[in-house]
PDB file with one MODEL, atoms N, CA, C and O in Angstrom:
MODEL        1
ATOM      1  N   MET A   1      54.977  62.335 151.578  1.00  0.00           N
ATOM      2  CA  MET A   1      55.899  62.734 150.543  1.00  0.00           C
ATOM      3  C   MET A   1      57.317  62.729 151.107  1.00  0.00           C
ATOM      4  O   MET A   1      57.546  63.133 152.247  1.00  0.00           O
ATOM      5  N   LYS A   2      58.234  62.281 150.316  1.00  0.00           N
ATOM      6  CA  LYS A   2      59.619  62.191 150.744  1.00  0.00           C
ATOM      7  C   LYS A   2      60.249  63.575 150.870  1.00  0.00           C
ATOM      8  O   LYS A   2      60.118  64.417 149.982  1.00  0.00           O
ATOM      9  N   ARG A   3      60.930  63.790 151.981  1.00  0.00           N
ATOM     10  CA  ARG A   3      61.570  65.082 152.228  1.00  0.00           C
ATOM     11  C   ARG A   3      62.898  65.129 151.485  1.00  0.00           C
ATOM     12  O   ARG A   3      63.670  64.171 151.514  1.00  0.00           O
ATOM     13  N   ALA A   4      63.153  66.232 150.831  1.00  0.00           N
ATOM     14  CA  ALA A   4      64.387  66.387 150.063  1.00  0.00           C
ATOM     15  C   ALA A   4      65.564  66.659 151.005  1.00  0.00           C
ATOM     16  O   ALA A   4      65.426  67.365 152.003  1.00  0.00           O
ATOM     17  N   ARG A   5      66.708  66.091 150.670  1.00  0.00           N
ATOM     18  CA  ARG A   5      67.916  66.312 151.459  1.00  0.00           C
ATOM     19  C   ARG A   5      68.565  67.639 151.148  1.00  0.00           C
ATOM     20  O   ARG A   5      69.196  68.250 152.011  1.00  0.00           O
ATOM     21  N   PHE A   6      68.413  68.080 149.934  1.00  0.00           N
ATOM     22  CA  PHE A   6      69.056  69.309 149.476  1.00  0.00           C
ATOM     23  C   PHE A   6      67.994  70.311 149.045  1.00  0.00           C
ATOM     24  O   PHE A   6      66.987  69.942 148.442  1.00  0.00           O
ATOM     25  N   SER A   7      68.226  71.566 149.356  1.00  0.00           N
ATOM     26  CA  SER A   7      67.334  72.627 148.891  1.00  0.00           C
ATOM     27  C   SER A   7      67.742  73.020 147.469  1.00  0.00           C
ATOM     28  O   SER A   7      68.783  72.597 146.967  1.00  0.00           O
ATOM     29  N   GLU A   8      66.908  73.832 146.840  1.00  0.00           N
ATOM     30  CA  GLU A   8      67.232  74.280 145.484  1.00  0.00           C
ATOM     31  C   GLU A   8      68.535  75.066 145.463  1.00  0.00           C
ATOM     32  O   GLU A   8      69.330  74.944 144.530  1.00  0.00           O
ATOM     33  N   GLU A   9      68.749  75.874 146.500  1.00  0.00           N
ATOM     34  CA  GLU A   9      69.973  76.664 146.566  1.00  0.00           C
ATOM     35  C   GLU A   9      71.205  75.770 146.618  1.00  0.00           C
ATOM     36  O   GLU A   9      72.210  76.031 145.957  1.00  0.00           O
ATOM     37  N   GLN A  10      71.105  74.703 147.421  1.00  0.00           N
ATOM     38  CA  GLN A  10      72.232  73.770 147.523  1.00  0.00           C
ATOM     39  C   GLN A  10      72.455  73.020 146.215  1.00  0.00           C
ATOM     40  O   GLN A  10      73.594  72.812 145.797  1.00  0.00           O
ATOM     41  N   ILE A  11      71.371  72.617 145.577  1.00  0.00           N
ATOM     42  CA  ILE A  11      71.480  71.890 144.305  1.00  0.00           C
ATOM     43  C   ILE A  11      72.159  72.757 143.256  1.00  0.00           C
ATOM     44  O   ILE A  11      73.050  72.293 142.545  1.00  0.00           O
ATOM     45  N   ILE A  12      71.740  74.011 143.158  1.00  0.00           N
ATOM     46  CA  ILE A  12      72.337  74.915 142.180  1.00  0.00           C
ATOM     47  C   ILE A  12      73.801  75.150 142.510  1.00  0.00           C
ATOM     48  O   ILE A  12      74.633  75.253 141.609  1.00  0.00           O
ATOM     49  N   GLY A  13      74.123  75.236 143.799  1.00  0.00           N
ATOM     50  CA  GLY A  13      75.522  75.370 144.204  1.00  0.00           C
ATOM     51  C   GLY A  13      76.349  74.166 143.802  1.00  0.00           C
ATOM     52  O   GLY A  13      77.481  74.316 143.343  1.00  0.00           O
ATOM     53  N   ILE A  14      75.801  72.982 143.969  1.00  0.00           N
ATOM     54  CA  ILE A  14      76.503  71.753 143.579  1.00  0.00           C
ATOM     55  C   ILE A  14      76.710  71.721 142.069  1.00  0.00           C
ATOM     56  O   ILE A  14      77.785  71.348 141.598  1.00  0.00           O
ATOM     57  N   LEU A  15      75.687  72.109 141.307  1.00  0.00           N
ATOM     58  CA  LEU A  15      75.810  72.121 139.848  1.00  0.00           C
ATOM     59  C   LEU A  15      76.876  73.113 139.391  1.00  0.00           C
ATOM     60  O   LEU A  15      77.641  72.823 138.470  1.00  0.00           O
ATOM     61  N   LYS A  16      76.929  74.274 140.028  1.00  0.00           N
ATOM     62  CA  LYS A  16      77.943  75.266 139.658  1.00  0.00           C
ATOM     63  C   LYS A  16      79.339  74.806 140.060  1.00  0.00           C
ATOM     64  O   LYS A  16      80.311  75.080 139.356  1.00  0.00           O
ATOM     65  N   ALA A  17      79.446  74.099 141.204  1.00  0.00           N
ATOM     66  CA  ALA A  17      80.739  73.570 141.629  1.00  0.00           C
ATOM     67  C   ALA A  17      81.235  72.514 140.648  1.00  0.00           C
ATOM     68  O   ALA A  17      82.426  72.457 140.345  1.00  0.00           O
ATOM     69  N   ALA A  18      80.333  71.687 140.155  1.00  0.00           N
ATOM     70  CA  ALA A  18      80.717  70.663 139.186  1.00  0.00           C
ATOM     71  C   ALA A  18      81.141  71.301 137.867  1.00  0.00           C
ATOM     72  O   ALA A  18      82.068  70.834 137.206  1.00  0.00           O
ATOM     73  N   GLU A  19      80.459  72.360 137.501  1.00  0.00           N
ATOM     74  CA  GLU A  19      80.815  73.063 136.268  1.00  0.00           C
ATOM     75  C   GLU A  19      82.202  73.691 136.390  1.00  0.00           C
ATOM     76  O   GLU A  19      82.987  73.680 135.441  1.00  0.00           O
ATOM     77  N   ALA A  20      82.489  74.233 137.563  1.00  0.00           N
ATOM     78  CA  ALA A  20      83.795  74.869 137.770  1.00  0.00           C
ATOM     79  C   ALA A  20      84.904  73.826 137.902  1.00  0.00           C
ATOM     80  O   ALA A  20      86.010  74.020 137.397  1.00  0.00           O
ATOM     81  N   ALA A  21      84.600  72.717 138.586  1.00  0.00           N
ATOM     82  CA  ALA A  21      85.619  71.701 138.817  1.00  0.00           C
ATOM     83  C   ALA A  21      85.898  70.884 137.561  1.00  0.00           C
ATOM     84  O   ALA A  21      87.038  70.497 137.306  1.00  0.00           O
ATOM     85  N   GLY A  22      84.865  70.627 136.788  1.00  0.00           N
ATOM     86  CA  GLY A  22      85.039  69.844 135.583  1.00  0.00           C
ATOM     87  C   GLY A  22      84.899  68.352 135.806  1.00  0.00           C
ATOM     88  O   GLY A  22      84.664  67.610 134.851  1.00  0.00           O
ATOM     89  N   SER A  23      85.035  67.895 137.029  1.00  0.00           N
ATOM     90  CA  SER A  23      84.919  66.472 137.341  1.00  0.00           C
ATOM     91  C   SER A  23      83.622  66.220 138.085  1.00  0.00           C
ATOM     92  O   SER A  23      83.473  66.606 139.244  1.00  0.00           O
ATOM     93  N   ILE A  24      82.699  65.577 137.420  1.00  0.00           N
ATOM     94  CA  ILE A  24      81.399  65.309 138.015  1.00  0.00           C
ATOM     95  C   ILE A  24      81.516  64.260 139.112  1.00  0.00           C
ATOM     96  O   ILE A  24      80.885  64.389 140.162  1.00  0.00           O
ATOM     97  N   ARG A  25      82.309  63.232 138.883  1.00  0.00           N
ATOM     98  CA  ARG A  25      82.450  62.173 139.881  1.00  0.00           C
ATOM     99  C   ARG A  25      82.975  62.683 141.206  1.00  0.00           C
ATOM    100  O   ARG A  25      82.493  62.274 142.263  1.00  0.00           O
ATOM    101  N   SER A  26      83.949  63.564 141.166  1.00  0.00           N
ATOM    102  CA  SER A  26      84.510  64.078 142.416  1.00  0.00           C
ATOM    103  C   SER A  26      83.487  64.918 143.179  1.00  0.00           C
ATOM    104  O   SER A  26      83.408  64.839 144.405  1.00  0.00           O
ATOM    105  N   VAL A  27      82.716  65.710 142.467  1.00  0.00           N
ATOM    106  CA  VAL A  27      81.691  66.529 143.120  1.00  0.00           C
ATOM    107  C   VAL A  27      80.590  65.631 143.693  1.00  0.00           C
ATOM    108  O   VAL A  27      80.088  65.876 144.790  1.00  0.00           O
ATOM    109  N   CYS A  28      80.224  64.598 142.948  1.00  0.00           N
ATOM    110  CA  CYS A  28      79.195  63.678 143.425  1.00  0.00           C
ATOM    111  C   CYS A  28      79.652  62.945 144.688  1.00  0.00           C
ATOM    112  O   CYS A  28      78.885  62.813 145.642  1.00  0.00           O
ATOM    113  N   SER A  29      80.871  62.478 144.694  1.00  0.00           N
ATOM    114  CA  SER A  29      81.361  61.779 145.882  1.00  0.00           C
ATOM    115  C   SER A  29      81.542  62.737 147.057  1.00  0.00           C
ATOM    116  O   SER A  29      81.353  62.349 148.210  1.00  0.00           O
ATOM    117  N   GLU A  30      81.904  63.972 146.772  1.00  0.00           N
ATOM    118  CA  GLU A  30      82.069  64.974 147.828  1.00  0.00           C
ATOM    119  C   GLU A  30      80.744  65.271 148.521  1.00  0.00           C
ATOM    120  O   GLU A  30      80.704  65.452 149.738  1.00  0.00           O
ATOM    121  N   HIS A  31      79.663  65.321 147.751  1.00  0.00           N
ATOM    122  CA  HIS A  31      78.348  65.640 148.302  1.00  0.00           C
ATOM    123  C   HIS A  31      77.507  64.399 148.566  1.00  0.00           C
ATOM    124  O   HIS A  31      76.348  64.503 148.967  1.00  0.00           O
ATOM    125  N   ASN A  32      78.083  63.237 148.343  1.00  0.00           N
ATOM    126  CA  ASN A  32      77.430  61.950 148.606  1.00  0.00           C
ATOM    127  C   ASN A  32      76.115  61.807 147.831  1.00  0.00           C
ATOM    128  O   ASN A  32      75.073  61.489 148.405  1.00  0.00           O
ATOM    129  N   ILE A  33      76.184  62.046 146.533  1.00  0.00           N
ATOM    130  CA  ILE A  33      75.047  61.837 145.645  1.00  0.00           C
ATOM    131  C   ILE A  33      75.491  60.951 144.490  1.00  0.00           C
ATOM    132  O   ILE A  33      76.686  60.825 144.219  1.00  0.00           O
ATOM    133  N   THR A  34      74.538  60.344 143.819  1.00  0.00           N
ATOM    134  CA  THR A  34      74.880  59.511 142.677  1.00  0.00           C
ATOM    135  C   THR A  34      74.967  60.374 141.429  1.00  0.00           C
ATOM    136  O   THR A  34      74.451  61.491 141.386  1.00  0.00           O
ATOM    137  N   GLU A  35      75.623  59.840 140.427  1.00  0.00           N
ATOM    138  CA  GLU A  35      75.720  60.580 139.158  1.00  0.00           C
ATOM    139  C   GLU A  35      74.348  60.725 138.510  1.00  0.00           C
ATOM    140  O   GLU A  35      74.066  61.728 137.854  1.00  0.00           O
ATOM    141  N   GLN A  36      73.500  59.718 138.697  1.00  0.00           N
ATOM    142  CA  GLN A  36      72.148  59.797 138.146  1.00  0.00           C
ATOM    143  C   GLN A  36      71.384  60.968 138.760  1.00  0.00           C
ATOM    144  O   GLN A  36      70.677  61.693 138.060  1.00  0.00           O
ATOM    145  N   THR A  37      71.530  61.144 140.056  1.00  0.00           N
ATOM    146  CA  THR A  37      70.899  62.281 140.726  1.00  0.00           C
ATOM    147  C   THR A  37      71.448  63.582 140.186  1.00  0.00           C
ATOM    148  O   THR A  37      70.699  64.525 139.931  1.00  0.00           O
ATOM    149  N   PHE A  38      72.763  63.633 140.012  1.00  0.00           N
ATOM    150  CA  PHE A  38      73.384  64.845 139.471  1.00  0.00           C
ATOM    151  C   PHE A  38      72.813  65.183 138.114  1.00  0.00           C
ATOM    152  O   PHE A  38      72.456  66.337 137.877  1.00  0.00           O
ATOM    153  N   TYR A  39      72.713  64.214 137.206  1.00  0.00           N
ATOM    154  CA  TYR A  39      72.222  64.478 135.856  1.00  0.00           C
ATOM    155  C   TYR A  39      70.737  64.848 135.874  1.00  0.00           C
ATOM    156  O   TYR A  39      70.297  65.659 135.059  1.00  0.00           O
ATOM    157  N   ARG A  40      69.959  64.262 136.793  1.00  0.00           N
ATOM    158  CA  ARG A  40      68.552  64.623 136.927  1.00  0.00           C
ATOM    159  C   ARG A  40      68.430  66.071 137.381  1.00  0.00           C
ATOM    160  O   ARG A  40      67.603  66.825 136.868  1.00  0.00           O
ATOM    161  N   TRP A  41      69.263  66.452 138.349  1.00  0.00           N
ATOM    162  CA  TRP A  41      69.284  67.844 138.804  1.00  0.00           C
ATOM    163  C   TRP A  41      69.702  68.779 137.678  1.00  0.00           C
ATOM    164  O   TRP A  41      69.118  69.849 137.502  1.00  0.00           O
ATOM    165  N   ARG A  42      70.696  68.381 136.929  1.00  0.00           N
ATOM    166  CA  ARG A  42      71.186  69.235 135.843  1.00  0.00           C
ATOM    167  C   ARG A  42      70.113  69.426 134.778  1.00  0.00           C
ATOM    168  O   ARG A  42      69.985  70.508 134.204  1.00  0.00           O
ATOM    169  N   ARG A  43      69.344  68.369 134.516  1.00  0.00           N
ATOM    170  CA  ARG A  43      68.271  68.481 133.539  1.00  0.00           C
ATOM    171  C   ARG A  43      67.183  69.432 134.042  1.00  0.00           C
ATOM    172  O   ARG A  43      66.599  70.173 133.251  1.00  0.00           O
ATOM    173  N   LYS A  44      66.905  69.418 135.352  1.00  0.00           N
ATOM    174  CA  LYS A  44      65.842  70.250 135.897  1.00  0.00           C
ATOM    175  C   LYS A  44      66.310  71.663 136.219  1.00  0.00           C
ATOM    176  O   LYS A  44      65.610  72.628 135.909  1.00  0.00           O
ATOM    177  N   TYR A  45      67.485  71.802 136.837  1.00  0.00           N
ATOM    178  CA  TYR A  45      67.940  73.089 137.337  1.00  0.00           C
ATOM    179  C   TYR A  45      69.113  73.677 136.552  1.00  0.00           C
ATOM    180  O   TYR A  45      69.617  74.739 136.920  1.00  0.00           O
ATOM    181  N   GLY A  46      69.552  73.028 135.500  1.00  0.00           N
ATOM    182  CA  GLY A  46      70.721  73.494 134.767  1.00  0.00           C
ATOM    183  C   GLY A  46      70.551  74.898 134.221  1.00  0.00           C
ATOM    184  O   GLY A  46      69.572  75.184 133.531  1.00  0.00           O
ATOM    185  N   GLY A  47      71.495  75.776 134.524  1.00  0.00           N
ATOM    186  CA  GLY A  47      71.470  77.141 134.023  1.00  0.00           C
ATOM    187  C   GLY A  47      70.574  78.083 134.798  1.00  0.00           C
ATOM    188  O   GLY A  47      70.392  79.232 134.395  1.00  0.00           O
ATOM    189  N   MET A  48      70.004  77.618 135.915  1.00  0.00           N
ATOM    190  CA  MET A  48      69.121  78.473 136.706  1.00  0.00           C
ATOM    191  C   MET A  48      69.881  79.193 137.801  1.00  0.00           C
ATOM    192  O   MET A  48      70.937  78.756 138.259  1.00  0.00           O
ATOM    193  N   ASP A  49      69.308  80.305 138.199  1.00  0.00           N
ATOM    194  CA  ASP A  49      69.757  80.992 139.402  1.00  0.00           C
ATOM    195  C   ASP A  49      68.839  80.575 140.545  1.00  0.00           C
ATOM    196  O   ASP A  49      67.838  79.891 140.332  1.00  0.00           O
ATOM    197  N   VAL A  50      69.187  80.989 141.744  1.00  0.00           N
ATOM    198  CA  VAL A  50      68.392  80.627 142.912  1.00  0.00           C
ATOM    199  C   VAL A  50      66.988  81.223 142.822  1.00  0.00           C
ATOM    200  O   VAL A  50      66.013  80.561 143.178  1.00  0.00           O
ATOM    201  N   SER A  51      66.878  82.448 142.358  1.00  0.00           N
ATOM    202  CA  SER A  51      65.558  83.085 142.254  1.00  0.00           C
ATOM    203  C   SER A  51      64.670  82.350 141.251  1.00  0.00           C
ATOM    204  O   SER A  51      63.467  82.203 141.469  1.00  0.00           O
ATOM    205  N   GLU A  52      65.263  81.895 140.165  1.00  0.00           N
ATOM    206  CA  GLU A  52      64.492  81.149 139.170  1.00  0.00           C
ATOM    207  C   GLU A  52      64.026  79.815 139.730  1.00  0.00           C
ATOM    208  O   GLU A  52      62.926  79.364 139.410  1.00  0.00           O
ATOM    209  N   ALA A  53      64.839  79.178 140.558  1.00  0.00           N
ATOM    210  CA  ALA A  53      64.453  77.905 141.168  1.00  0.00           C
ATOM    211  C   ALA A  53      63.295  78.111 142.137  1.00  0.00           C
ATOM    212  O   ALA A  53      62.397  77.274 142.223  1.00  0.00           O
ATOM    213  N   LYS A  54      63.314  79.222 142.865  1.00  0.00           N
ATOM    214  CA  LYS A  54      62.203  79.510 143.776  1.00  0.00           C
ATOM    215  C   LYS A  54      60.919  79.744 142.994  1.00  0.00           C
ATOM    216  O   LYS A  54      59.849  79.299 143.410  1.00  0.00           O
ATOM    217  N   LYS A  55      61.016  80.442 141.861  1.00  0.00           N
ATOM    218  CA  LYS A  55      59.841  80.665 141.016  1.00  0.00           C
ATOM    219  C   LYS A  55      59.317  79.335 140.480  1.00  0.00           C
ATOM    220  O   LYS A  55      58.107  79.120 140.407  1.00  0.00           O
ATOM    221  N   LEU A  56      60.238  78.443 140.104  1.00  0.00           N
ATOM    222  CA  LEU A  56      59.844  77.129 139.594  1.00  0.00           C
ATOM    223  C   LEU A  56      59.079  76.350 140.658  1.00  0.00           C
ATOM    224  O   LEU A  56      58.052  75.738 140.363  1.00  0.00           O
ATOM    225  N   ARG A  57      59.572  76.370 141.885  1.00  0.00           N
ATOM    226  CA  ARG A  57      58.890  75.652 142.963  1.00  0.00           C
ATOM    227  C   ARG A  57      57.501  76.244 143.200  1.00  0.00           C
ATOM    228  O   ARG A  57      56.539  75.501 143.396  1.00  0.00           O
ATOM    229  N   GLU A  58      57.390  77.555 143.185  1.00  0.00           N
ATOM    230  CA  GLU A  58      56.101  78.211 143.384  1.00  0.00           C
ATOM    231  C   GLU A  58      55.134  77.844 142.261  1.00  0.00           C
ATOM    232  O   GLU A  58      53.956  77.593 142.517  1.00  0.00           O
ATOM    233  N   LEU A  59      55.619  77.810 141.027  1.00  0.00           N
ATOM    234  CA  LEU A  59      54.759  77.426 139.903  1.00  0.00           C
ATOM    235  C   LEU A  59      54.322  75.970 139.999  1.00  0.00           C
ATOM    236  O   LEU A  59      53.179  75.645 139.675  1.00  0.00           O
ATOM    237  N   GLU A  60      55.216  75.091 140.441  1.00  0.00           N
ATOM    238  CA  GLU A  60      54.848  73.684 140.606  1.00  0.00           C
ATOM    239  C   GLU A  60      53.780  73.524 141.683  1.00  0.00           C
ATOM    240  O   GLU A  60      52.857  72.724 141.531  1.00  0.00           O
ATOM    241  N   ARG A  61      53.907  74.293 142.784  1.00  0.00           N
ATOM    242  CA  ARG A  61      52.917  74.227 143.852  1.00  0.00           C
ATOM    243  C   ARG A  61      51.565  74.734 143.357  1.00  0.00           C
ATOM    244  O   ARG A  61      50.529  74.126 143.625  1.00  0.00           O
ATOM    245  N   GLU A  62      51.586  75.849 142.635  1.00  0.00           N
ATOM    246  CA  GLU A  62      50.357  76.409 142.100  1.00  0.00           C
ATOM    247  C   GLU A  62      49.721  75.450 141.092  1.00  0.00           C
ATOM    248  O   GLU A  62      48.499  75.302 141.062  1.00  0.00           O
ATOM    249  N   ASN A  63      50.537  74.807 140.277  1.00  0.00           N
ATOM    250  CA  ASN A  63      50.032  73.863 139.288  1.00  0.00           C
ATOM    251  C   ASN A  63      49.345  72.681 139.968  1.00  0.00           C
ATOM    252  O   ASN A  63      48.294  72.233 139.509  1.00  0.00           O
ATOM    253  N   SER A  64      49.922  72.173 141.051  1.00  0.00           N
ATOM    254  CA  SER A  64      49.294  71.046 141.744  1.00  0.00           C
ATOM    255  C   SER A  64      47.966  71.460 142.375  1.00  0.00           C
ATOM    256  O   SER A  64      47.011  70.683 142.371  1.00  0.00           O
ATOM    257  N   GLU A  65      47.895  72.687 142.920  1.00  0.00           N
ATOM    258  CA  GLU A  65      46.626  73.169 143.469  1.00  0.00           C
ATOM    259  C   GLU A  65      45.571  73.297 142.379  1.00  0.00           C
ATOM    260  O   GLU A  65      44.412  72.941 142.593  1.00  0.00           O
ATOM    261  N   LEU A  66      45.959  73.799 141.215  1.00  0.00           N
ATOM    262  CA  LEU A  66      45.010  73.936 140.107  1.00  0.00           C
ATOM    263  C   LEU A  66      44.525  72.571 139.619  1.00  0.00           C
ATOM    264  O   LEU A  66      43.353  72.417 139.276  1.00  0.00           O
ATOM    265  N   LYS A  67      45.410  71.591 139.587  1.00  0.00           N
ATOM    266  CA  LYS A  67      45.004  70.248 139.180  1.00  0.00           C
ATOM    267  C   LYS A  67      43.984  69.668 140.150  1.00  0.00           C
ATOM    268  O   LYS A  67      43.032  69.010 139.731  1.00  0.00           O
ATOM    269  N   LYS A  68      44.178  69.909 141.446  1.00  0.00           N
ATOM    270  CA  LYS A  68      43.212  69.441 142.448  1.00  0.00           C
ATOM    271  C   LYS A  68      41.870  70.128 142.257  1.00  0.00           C
ATOM    272  O   LYS A  68      40.820  69.496 142.373  1.00  0.00           O
ATOM    273  N   MET A  69      41.905  71.422 141.966  1.00  0.00           N
ATOM    274  CA  MET A  69      40.658  72.154 141.744  1.00  0.00           C
ATOM    275  C   MET A  69      39.913  71.615 140.528  1.00  0.00           C
ATOM    276  O   MET A  69      38.693  71.453 140.569  1.00  0.00           O
ATOM    277  N   VAL A  70      40.627  71.340 139.466  1.00  0.00           N
ATOM    278  CA  VAL A  70      39.997  70.799 138.253  1.00  0.00           C
ATOM    279  C   VAL A  70      39.397  69.431 138.535  1.00  0.00           C
ATOM    280  O   VAL A  70      38.303  69.127 138.059  1.00  0.00           O
ATOM    281  N   ALA A  71      40.093  68.607 139.299  1.00  0.00           N
ATOM    282  CA  ALA A  71      39.568  67.283 139.627  1.00  0.00           C
ATOM    283  C   ALA A  71      38.287  67.395 140.453  1.00  0.00           C
ATOM    284  O   ALA A  71      37.316  66.680 140.203  1.00  0.00           O
ATOM    285  N   ASP A  72      38.288  68.290 141.432  1.00  0.00           N
ATOM    286  CA  ASP A  72      37.091  68.481 142.251  1.00  0.00           C
ATOM    287  C   ASP A  72      35.923  69.001 141.419  1.00  0.00           C
ATOM    288  O   ASP A  72      34.797  68.522 141.556  1.00  0.00           O
ATOM    289  N   LEU A  73      36.190  69.976 140.562  1.00  0.00           N
ATOM    290  CA  LEU A  73      35.120  70.537 139.743  1.00  0.00           C
ATOM    291  C   LEU A  73      34.578  69.526 138.736  1.00  0.00           C
ATOM    292  O   LEU A  73      33.374  69.496 138.482  1.00  0.00           O
ATOM    293  N   SER A  74      35.438  68.710 138.169  1.00  0.00           N
ATOM    294  CA  SER A  74      34.953  67.714 137.210  1.00  0.00           C
ATOM    295  C   SER A  74      34.121  66.650 137.921  1.00  0.00           C
ATOM    296  O   SER A  74      33.152  66.141 137.357  1.00  0.00           O
ATOM    297  N   LEU A  75      34.491  66.312 139.152  1.00  0.00           N
ATOM    298  CA  LEU A  75      33.693  65.363 139.926  1.00  0.00           C
ATOM    299  C   LEU A  75      32.327  65.958 140.243  1.00  0.00           C
ATOM    300  O   LEU A  75      31.307  65.284 140.104  1.00  0.00           O
ATOM    301  N   ASP A  76      32.304  67.211 140.667  1.00  0.00           N
ATOM    302  CA  ASP A  76      31.026  67.880 140.934  1.00  0.00           C
ATOM    303  C   ASP A  76      30.178  67.950 139.678  1.00  0.00           C
ATOM    304  O   ASP A  76      28.969  67.720 139.726  1.00  0.00           O
ATOM    305  N   ASN A  77      30.802  68.266 138.560  1.00  0.00           N
ATOM    306  CA  ASN A  77      30.084  68.365 137.293  1.00  0.00           C
ATOM    307  C   ASN A  77      29.465  67.020 136.923  1.00  0.00           C
ATOM    308  O   ASN A  77      28.313  66.960 136.494  1.00  0.00           O
ATOM    309  N   ARG A  78      30.219  65.957 137.086  1.00  0.00           N
ATOM    310  CA  ARG A  78      29.706  64.623 136.743  1.00  0.00           C
ATOM    311  C   ARG A  78      28.531  64.241 137.643  1.00  0.00           C
ATOM    312  O   ARG A  78      27.537  63.685 137.175  1.00  0.00           O
ATOM    313  N   LEU A  79      28.653  64.546 138.944  1.00  0.00           N
ATOM    314  CA  LEU A  79      27.561  64.236 139.862  1.00  0.00           C
ATOM    315  C   LEU A  79      26.300  65.027 139.516  1.00  0.00           C
ATOM    316  O   LEU A  79      25.195  64.488 139.560  1.00  0.00           O
ATOM    317  N   LEU A  80      26.466  66.298 139.175  1.00  0.00           N
ATOM    318  CA  LEU A  80      25.307  67.103 138.805  1.00  0.00           C
ATOM    319  C   LEU A  80      24.659  66.603 137.518  1.00  0.00           C
ATOM    320  O   LEU A  80      23.434  66.624 137.399  1.00  0.00           O
ATOM    321  N   LYS A  81      25.452  66.160 136.567  1.00  0.00           N
ATOM    322  CA  LYS A  81      24.891  65.609 135.327  1.00  0.00           C
ATOM    323  C   LYS A  81      24.117  64.328 135.607  1.00  0.00           C
ATOM    324  O   LYS A  81      23.062  64.101 135.015  1.00  0.00           O
ATOM    325  N   GLU A  82      24.630  63.485 136.504  1.00  0.00           N
ATOM    326  CA  GLU A  82      23.921  62.250 136.842  1.00  0.00           C
ATOM    327  C   GLU A  82      22.597  62.555 137.539  1.00  0.00           C
ATOM    328  O   GLU A  82      21.583  61.913 137.264  1.00  0.00           O
ATOM    329  N   LEU A  83      22.607  63.533 138.440  1.00  0.00           N
ATOM    330  CA  LEU A  83      21.369  63.911 139.118  1.00  0.00           C
ATOM    331  C   LEU A  83      20.370  64.523 138.141  1.00  0.00           C
ATOM    332  O   LEU A  83      19.168  64.275 138.244  1.00  0.00           O
ATOM    333  N   ASN A  84      20.854  65.308 137.210  1.00  0.00           N
ATOM    334  CA  ASN A  84      20.001  65.956 136.232  1.00  0.00           C
ATOM    335  C   ASN A  84      19.433  64.947 135.239  1.00  0.00           C
ATOM    336  O   ASN A  84      18.333  65.145 134.722  1.00  0.00           O
ATOM    337  N   ALA A  85      20.155  63.883 134.970  1.00  0.00           N
ATOM    338  CA  ALA A  85      19.710  62.908 133.988  1.00  0.00           C
ATOM    339  C   ALA A  85      18.576  62.025 134.532  1.00  0.00           C
ATOM    340  O   ALA A  85      17.796  61.480 133.751  1.00  0.00           O
ATOM    341  N   LYS A  86      18.478  61.881 135.839  1.00  0.00           N
ATOM    342  CA  LYS A  86      17.403  61.065 136.422  1.00  0.00           C
ATOM    343  C   LYS A  86      16.072  61.781 136.244  1.00  0.00           C
ATOM    344  O   LYS A  86      15.972  63.003 136.360  1.00  0.00           O
ATOM    345  N   LYS A  87      15.068  60.987 135.963  1.00  0.00           N
ATOM    346  CA  LYS A  87      13.733  61.560 135.798  1.00  0.00           C
ATOM    347  C   LYS A  87      13.023  61.465 137.142  1.00  0.00           C
ATOM    348  O   LYS A  87      12.915  60.393 137.736  1.00  0.00           O
ATOM    349  N   TRP A  88      12.559  62.572 137.586  1.00  0.00           N
ATOM    350  CA  TRP A  88      11.873  62.619 138.881  1.00  0.00           C
ATOM    351  C   TRP A  88      10.431  62.426 138.718  1.00  0.00           C
ATOM    352  O   TRP A  88       9.692  62.436 139.702  1.00  0.00           O
TER     353      TRP A  88
ENDMDL
END
């Protein structure tokens, strides 16, 4: 998995700096990011505080673990159904 260059705290700081400055291009060039990255961040983290971003990351991690559990359980369920369907 690709390692992020900026943490959530830094991203939120950049978004707030752009809001205060009013010029998105200048903030993007200052932090060496593209405008597309800025708008993607704004769509995901816009209006959040640092604590809310940490909660979001924790929920995303928990969601991925739950998805893995569901995939494992559905695979086990399918295997058990196949074994049960065979006539011994």
